[in-house]
C-alpha positions in Angstrom: 81.9 -20.8 -53.6 81.7 -21.9 -50.3 85.0 -22.1 -48.3 86.9 -25.5 -48.4 87.4 -27.3 -45.3 90.2 -29.8 -45.0 89.3 -32.8 -43.2 92.2 -34.8 -41.0 91.4 -38.1 -39.7 93.6 -39.5 -36.5 91.5 -42.2 -35.9 94.5 -44.6 -36.4 96.7 -42.9 -34.0 94.5 -40.6 -31.7 91.6 -42.6 -32.0 93.7 -45.8 -31.0 94.7 -44.2 -27.4 91.2 -44.7 -26.5 89.9 -47.1 -24.1 89.4 -50.3 -25.4 90.6 -49.4 -28.8 93.0 -51.8 -30.5 93.7 -52.7 -34.3 95.7 -55.2 -35.7 98.0 -54.5 -38.9 95.3 -55.7 -41.2 92.8 -53.7 -39.6 94.8 -50.4 -39.9 95.3 -51.3 -43.6 91.7 -52.0 -44.4 90.4 -48.7 -42.2 93.0 -46.8 -44.2 91.4 -47.8 -47.7 87.9 -47.2 -46.2 88.8 -43.6 -45.3 90.6 -43.2 -48.7 87.4 -44.2 -50.6 85.4 -42.1 -48.3 87.7 -39.0 -49.8 89.2 -38.0 -46.3 92.0 -35.3 -47.2 94.5 -36.6 -44.7 94.9 -39.5 -42.8 97.2 -39.7 -39.9 98.3 -43.4 -39.9 100.4 -43.8 -36.6 104.2 -43.1 -35.2 106.4 -45.0 -37.3 109.1 -45.2 -34.6 106.4 -46.6 -32.0 106.8 -50.3 -32.9 107.0 -53.1 -35.5 103.3 -52.8 -36.5 103.5 -49.1 -36.9 106.6 -49.6 -39.0 105.0 -52.4 -41.2 101.9 -50.4 -41.7 103.9 -47.7 -43.3 106.0 -50.0 -45.2 102.9 -51.4 -46.7 101.8 -48.1 -48.1 105.2 -47.1 -49.5 104.1 -49.7 -52.7 100.5 -49.1 -52.4 99.6 -45.4 -52.8 96.0 -44.2 -51.9 94.0 -43.1 -54.4 92.8 -39.8 -53.0 94.0 -39.2 -49.3 97.0 -38.1 -48.2 98.6 -40.5 -45.6 100.5 -38.6 -42.8 103.3 -40.0 -40.3 102.9 -38.6 -36.9 105.8 -37.8 -34.3 107.5 -35.3 -31.9 110.1 -32.6 -32.3 113.8 -33.7 -31.4 114.4 -34.1 -28.1 116.1 -31.5 -25.7 119.7 -31.0 -26.4 119.7 -33.9 -28.8 120.8 -33.5 -32.7 118.7 -32.6 -35.4 119.0 -36.0 -36.9 117.0 -37.6 -33.9 116.1 -41.2 -34.5 112.4 -40.8 -34.6 112.6 -37.8 -37.0 114.7 -40.1 -39.2 111.8 -42.7 -38.9 109.6 -40.1 -39.9 111.5 -39.2 -43.1 111.9 -42.7 -44.0 108.2 -43.3 -43.5 107.6 -42.9 -47.1 104.7 -40.3 -46.8 104.8 -36.9 -48.5 103.1 -35.7 -45.3 104.5 -35.7 -41.7 102.4 -34.2 -38.6 105.0 -32.9 -36.2 103.9 -31.9 -32.8 105.7 -29.4 -30.3 105.0 -27.8 -27.0 103.2 -24.5 -26.9 102.7 -24.0 -23.0 105.4 -22.7 -21.5 104.5 -24.7 -18.5 105.0 -27.9 -20.0 108.4 -27.1 -21.4 109.7 -26.4 -18.2 108.1 -29.0 -15.8 107.6 -32.2 -18.6 110.3 -31.5 -21.1 112.8 -30.1 -18.5 113.8 -27.7 -21.4 114.2 -23.8 -21.7 111.6 -21.6 -23.5 114.7 -21.0 -26.0 115.4 -24.5 -26.4 111.8 -25.6 -27.0 112.0 -23.0 -30.0 115.1 -24.6 -31.2 113.6 -28.1 -31.2 110.6 -27.2 -33.3 112.7 -24.7 -35.5 115.4 -27.8 -36.0 112.9 -30.5 -36.5 110.6 -28.9 -38.9 113.7 -27.7 -41.2 115.3 -31.5 -41.0 111.6 -32.6 -42.5 111.3 -29.7 -45.1 114.9 -30.3 -46.3 113.8 -33.8 -47.2 110.7 -32.8 -49.0 108.0 -33.1 -46.8 104.9 -31.2 -46.2 104.7 -30.5 -42.5 101.7 -30.1 -40.5 102.5 -28.6 -37.2 100.4 -29.3 -34.0 100.8 -26.9 -31.2 100.2 -29.2 -28.3 98.4 -27.3 -25.4 97.9 -24.2 -27.1 94.7 -22.8 -25.7 96.2 -23.9 -22.1 99.2 -22.2 -23.0 97.8 -19.0 -25.0 95.4 -18.4 -21.6 98.5 -18.6 -19.4 101.4 -17.3 -21.3 100.0 -15.8 -24.7 103.2 -14.0 -25.8 105.1 -17.5 -25.6 102.8 -19.5 -27.4 102.4 -16.8 -30.2 106.1 -17.3 -30.4 105.6 -20.9 -30.9 103.4 -20.2 -33.8 105.9 -17.7 -35.4 108.9 -20.1 -35.3 106.9 -23.0 -36.7 105.7 -20.7 -39.4 109.3 -19.2 -40.1 110.7 -22.9 -40.3 108.3 -23.7 -43.0 105.7 -25.5 -41.5 102.4 -25.4 -43.7 99.1 -26.0 -41.6 99.5 -24.7 -38.3 97.2 -26.8 -35.8 95.9 -25.2 -32.6 95.4 -28.2 -30.1 93.0 -28.5 -27.1 94.9 -31.2 -25.6 93.2 -31.4 -22.4 90.0 -30.9 -23.7 88.5 -28.3 -21.4 88.2 -25.0 -23.5 84.8 -23.7 -24.2 83.3 -22.5 -27.4 83.5 -18.9 -26.5 87.1 -19.2 -25.6 88.1 -21.1 -28.8 86.4 -18.6 -30.8 87.7 -15.4 -29.1 91.3 -16.9 -29.1 91.2 -18.1 -32.8 89.8 -14.5 -33.5 92.7 -12.8 -32.0 95.4 -14.3 -33.7 97.3 -12.7 -36.6 96.6 -13.0 -40.2 100.3 -13.9 -40.7 99.9 -17.4 -38.9 97.3 -18.5 -41.3 96.3 -21.4 -42.4 95.5 -22.7 -39.2 93.8 -25.9 -38.3 92.2 -27.3 -35.0 92.3 -30.3 -32.9 89.8 -30.7 -30.1 89.5 -33.1 -27.3 86.1 -33.6 -25.7 86.6 -33.8 -22.1 84.2 -30.9 -21.5 81.6 -32.3 -23.9 82.5 -29.3 -26.3 85.0 -30.9 -29.1 82.4 -30.8 -32.1 81.2 -27.1 -31.2 84.5 -26.1 -30.9 85.3 -27.6 -34.4 82.1 -26.0 -35.7 82.8 -22.6 -34.5 86.5 -22.7 -35.8 85.7 -23.4 -39.2 83.4 -20.5 -38.9 86.2 -18.5 -37.3 88.7 -19.2 -40.1 90.0 -22.6 -39.4 90.5 -24.4 -42.8 91.8 -27.6 -41.2 89.7 -29.7 -39.0 91.0 -32.8 -37.1 89.1 -35.7 -35.6 88.2 -39.2 -35.4 85.8 -41.6 -36.8 83.2 -42.1 -33.7 85.0 -39.7 -31.7 87.2 -42.1 -30.3 90.4 -41.0 -28.3 92.3 -40.2 -25.3 90.3 -40.2 -22.1 86.9 -38.8 -23.4 87.9 -39.1 -26.8 88.5 -36.4 -29.8 86.2 -34.3 -32.0 83.6 -36.8 -33.7 83.8 -36.5 -37.4 80.7 -38.6 -37.9 79.0 -35.3 -36.2 80.9 -32.7 -37.7 81.1 -33.7 -41.3 77.3 -33.6 -42.0 77.2 -30.3 -39.8 79.7 -28.7 -42.2 78.4 -29.8 -45.4 74.7 -29.5 -44.8 74.2 -26.9 -42.4 77.1 -24.6 -42.6 77.5 -24.9 -46.3 81.4 -25.7 -46.2 83.1 -27.5 -49.2 84.3 -30.8 -48.5 86.0 -33.2 -50.6 83.9 -36.1 -49.4 80.7 -34.3 -50.4 79.3 -37.0 -52.6 80.3 -39.5 -50.2 78.2 -38.4 -47.4 75.5 -41.2 -47.8 78.4 -43.8 -46.7 79.2 -42.0 -43.3 76.8 -44.3 -41.2 78.3 -47.2 -43.0 81.7 -46.2 -42.5 80.9 -45.2 -38.7 79.8 -49.0 -38.2 82.6 -50.4 -40.2 85.1 -48.7 -37.5 82.8 -50.3 -34.6 82.9 -53.9 -36.4 86.9 -53.4 -36.4 87.1 -52.5 -32.8 84.8 -55.1 -31.7 82.7 -52.7 -30.1 78.8 -52.2 -29.8 77.8 -49.1 -31.6 76.6 -46.1 -29.8 73.1 -46.0 -30.4 72.5 -42.3 -29.7 75.2 -41.0 -31.7 74.3 -38.1 -33.8 73.4 -38.6 -37.4 75.0 -42.3 -37.5 73.6 -43.9 -34.6 70.8 -46.3 -34.7 68.6 -44.0 -32.3 69.3 -40.8 -34.5 66.3 -41.3 -36.4 64.4 -43.4 -34.2 60.8 -42.2 -32.8 59.1 -43.8 -30.0 56.0 -41.2 -28.9 53.0 -42.0 -30.4 52.7 -38.1 -31.0 55.9 -38.2 -33.0 54.9 -41.0 -35.0 51.6 -39.2 -35.9 53.8 -36.3 -37.2 55.9 -38.4 -39.4 53.0 -39.8 -41.1 51.8 -36.2 -41.9 55.1 -34.0 -42.5 58.5 -36.2 -41.4 60.6 -33.1 -42.3 58.6 -31.5 -39.0 60.2 -34.0 -36.8 63.7 -34.4 -38.1 66.3 -31.9 -38.6 68.2 -33.4 -41.4 66.6 -36.6 -43.6 68.6 -39.7 -42.0 68.9 -41.2 -45.8 71.6 -38.2 -46.7 74.1 -39.9 -44.5 72.9 -43.6 -45.2 70.8 -43.6 -41.8 67.3 -44.9 -42.0 64.1 -43.9 -39.8 62.6 -46.2 -37.2 59.4 -46.1 -35.5 59.8 -48.1 -32.2 57.3 -50.1 -30.6 56.6 -49.5 -27.0 53.8 -48.7 -24.3 54.2 -45.3 -25.4 53.3 -46.2 -29.1 49.9 -44.9 -30.6 47.9 -46.0 -33.3 49.9 -44.1 -36.1 53.0 -46.3 -34.9 51.0 -49.6 -35.1 49.9 -48.2 -39.0 53.4 -47.3 -40.0 54.5 -50.9 -38.7 51.7 -53.0 -40.7 52.3 -51.1 -43.7 54.1 -54.5 -45.3 50.7 -56.2 -44.4 48.2 -53.7 -46.3 46.7 -50.5 -45.7 45.2 -49.8 -42.2 43.6 -46.8 -40.8 44.2 -45.6 -37.2 40.4 -46.5 -36.5 40.9 -50.1 -37.8 40.0 -52.8 -35.4 43.1 -54.6 -36.3 45.2 -51.7 -34.9 43.1 -51.4 -31.8 43.7 -55.2 -31.6 47.4 -55.1 -31.9 48.0 -52.2 -29.6 46.1 -53.8 -26.9 48.1 -56.7 -27.2 51.4 -54.8 -27.4 50.5 -53.0 -24.3 49.5 -56.2 -22.5 52.8 -57.7 -23.5 54.9 -55.3 -22.3 53.3 -54.9 -19.2 54.4 -58.6 -18.7 57.8 -57.7 -19.5 58.4 -57.6 -23.4 60.1 -55.1 -24.8 59.7 -54.5 -29.0 62.0 -51.5 -29.5 64.6 -53.6 -30.9 62.9 -57.0 -31.0 61.1 -55.8 -34.3 61.2 -59.4 -35.6 59.1 -60.4 -32.6 56.7 -57.8 -33.3 56.5 -59.1 -37.0 55.4 -62.2 -35.6 52.7 -60.7 -32.7 51.2 -58.9 -35.8 51.0 -61.8 -38.1 49.2 -64.1 -35.4 46.8 -61.1 -34.5 46.0 -60.6 -38.5 45.6 -64.5 -39.0 48.6 -64.6 -41.3 51.3 -66.4 -39.4 52.3 -69.8 -40.4 54.2 -71.7 -37.8 57.4 -73.8 -38.8 56.7 -76.5 -36.3 55.1 -77.5 -32.9 56.7 -78.6 -30.0 56.1 -81.9 -28.2 59.0 -81.4 -25.7 62.4 -80.7 -25.0 64.7 -82.1 -22.3 68.5 -80.4 -21.0 71.0 -82.0 -18.9 74.0 -80.1 -17.7 76.8 -81.7 -15.8 80.2 -81.3 -14.7 83.0 -83.6 -14.0 86.0 -82.8 -11.8 87.6 -79.6 -13.2 86.7 -80.1 -16.7 84.4 -77.5 -18.3 80.6 -78.3 -17.8 78.5 -79.8 -20.7 74.9 -79.8 -21.8 73.3 -82.5 -23.6 69.7 -82.1 -24.9 67.1 -83.8 -27.1 64.1 -82.0 -28.8 60.6 -83.7 -30.5 58.7 -81.5 -32.7 55.9 -82.3 -35.2 56.0 -80.8 -38.8 53.0 -81.4 -40.7 51.9 -84.1 -38.0 55.1 -85.9 -38.8 57.3 -86.2 -35.4 61.0 -85.2 -35.4 63.5 -85.4 -32.9 67.0 -83.7 -32.8 70.0 -83.7 -30.3 72.5 -81.4 -29.1 75.8 -81.2 -27.0 76.9 -77.8 -25.9 78.4 -75.8 -23.4 75.4 -74.3 -22.0 71.8 -75.0 -22.4 70.7 -72.1 -24.7 73.5 -73.2 -27.4 72.4 -77.1 -27.0 68.8 -76.0 -27.7 69.6 -74.3 -30.6 71.8 -77.2 -32.0 68.9 -79.5 -31.1 66.4 -77.4 -33.2 68.4 -77.3 -36.1 69.2 -81.0 -36.0 65.6 -81.9 -35.9 64.7 -79.2 -38.5 67.3 -79.0 -41.1 66.3 -82.0 -43.1 63.1 -80.3 -43.8 64.1 -76.5 -43.8 67.5 -76.3 -45.2 67.2 -72.4 -45.1 68.1 -72.9 -41.1 71.5 -73.7 -42.2 72.3 -70.2 -43.5 71.1 -68.7 -40.3 73.2 -68.1 -37.1 72.6 -66.8 -33.7 75.2 -63.5 -33.4 74.1 -62.3 -30.1 72.4 -63.1 -26.9 71.4 -60.6 -24.0 69.9 -61.1 -20.7 68.0 -58.8 -18.4 66.7 -59.5 -14.9 63.3 -57.5 -14.7 62.7 -57.8 -10.9 65.9 -58.4 -9.0 64.3 -58.2 -5.8 63.0 -61.8 -6.5 66.5 -63.1 -6.6 66.6 -66.5 -8.1 63.1 -66.5 -9.0 63.6 -63.4 -11.0 61.6 -62.9 -14.2 64.2 -62.4 -17.1 64.1 -60.8 -20.5 66.1 -62.5 -23.5 67.1 -61.0 -26.7 68.5 -62.8 -29.6 70.1 -61.4 -32.7 70.2 -63.8 -35.6 71.8 -63.4 -39.0 70.9 -64.9 -42.3 70.6 -64.3 -46.1 72.3 -61.0 -45.6 70.0 -59.7 -43.2 69.9 -59.3 -39.2 66.9 -59.3 -36.8 66.1 -59.3 -33.4 63.6 -61.3 -31.2 62.6 -61.2 -27.5 61.4 -63.8 -24.7 60.5 -63.3 -21.1 59.9 -65.9 -18.4 61.2 -66.8 -14.9 62.9 -69.5 -16.6 65.6 -68.6 -18.7 65.7 -71.4 -20.7 62.0 -70.8 -21.7 62.8 -67.2 -22.4 65.5 -68.4 -24.7 63.2 -70.8 -26.2 60.4 -67.9 -27.0 63.2 -65.9 -28.5 64.7 -68.9 -30.7 61.3 -69.5 -31.8 60.3 -66.3 -32.9 63.6 -66.3 -34.8 63.1 -69.2 -36.9 59.2 -68.3 -37.6 60.3 -64.9 -38.4 62.8 -66.0 -41.1 60.6 -68.6 -42.7 57.5 -66.4 -42.9 59.3 -63.4 -44.3 61.7 -65.1 -46.6 60.7 -68.7 -47.0 57.0 -69.4 -47.2 
């Protein structure tokens, strides 16, 4: 049997130290349940002594034990010169978790310059704190803060810290690259030099040199049994080791045994769930779970995918809950178009329809349109070229008027006249901006005839200036994201007039939903 690697997630503590990351109590609870369902071995819930929210979090789980994961409270060794009954140690003991993760200094320079303590006093702090928690029946994981820096500068003292923590009764000793500057060669060498008496060992890497994932994987091969990290790599400064990158590599490339092996297919959804909770747009180029991880743009790549997809992808994205996307752009070839037209029938690369659509695509992109993400607009483009397009309505005219009174917020009022099956309809709307008003007016006119529109909503709106040198007369590209019926789709519009560009994207959105799910 392959070696077992224990996964330790610190998203709810170290991850929250990342720029722009903040979770409410309800967020932390729901994330904990999601990590537990995923079968992460350890979940570091936070520092119970920090504030009322953290205390409430641990109180919640006192009455609601997790089904698989072990919840850990996080804290520091006692203060220099302080008693073992340090208030924060008492908070750790009272948190109600079976496991406590304790952090202590392993770099002599930090002991002297930051703590203002002696080398011996720091060892006593470590010894007393671990003993205090062990006496209360806790499993103690000991994080050696700044271990790698300390080992390179004062090797004997860092080893003494390891020895003290082990003799005091700590379980896994975790070597921390707190400054994130250790290179893979250094991590491997140092781990290999440590005596067997200090095992089992874990590792905790930060990503300031871009090596956190590589360091973690090499450490697993070098004997570490616990890997600490965060979902999406969030954390202090440049972040922590990214578990979404590390987990697939450990399981599918290195062959280690993981408790969550059967749940690998949920990794992509877990990553995006965390992005949603943090109210952050997902990082598209994130390995394994990013939207771009299995996206192909070049026509040559698309051609290979048609013949032998395993020759263009290092692992199937489906293993991780991700999926392949073939992007549409000026780089696309006929193979890309063929793949995109599968929903409309079987087409060959030499088909006149394929050549026609490719020509239209290149012309539109020359005008500033972009279909890499706006696949719903490409769907409409293809339907029109193939004679399969069914318009929902025809526009007669729309009129928008924006006004502002004194110090009050500006308002926009609008009217729209459209035709549906030769019947003229009028809609009206009032909003803050013209696009909101236009969308409201469209729905006001069409919902009586097309009730499905009540189930859709605009969820994102982006504007990109294409030729800023033209100043106020510049051409703009508008992207709109719409959600409805459990689906989400993107459309694009381009014009020198931002309202006209928005109108194009709005019409494509309505037509896409109707042509794919209603008509």
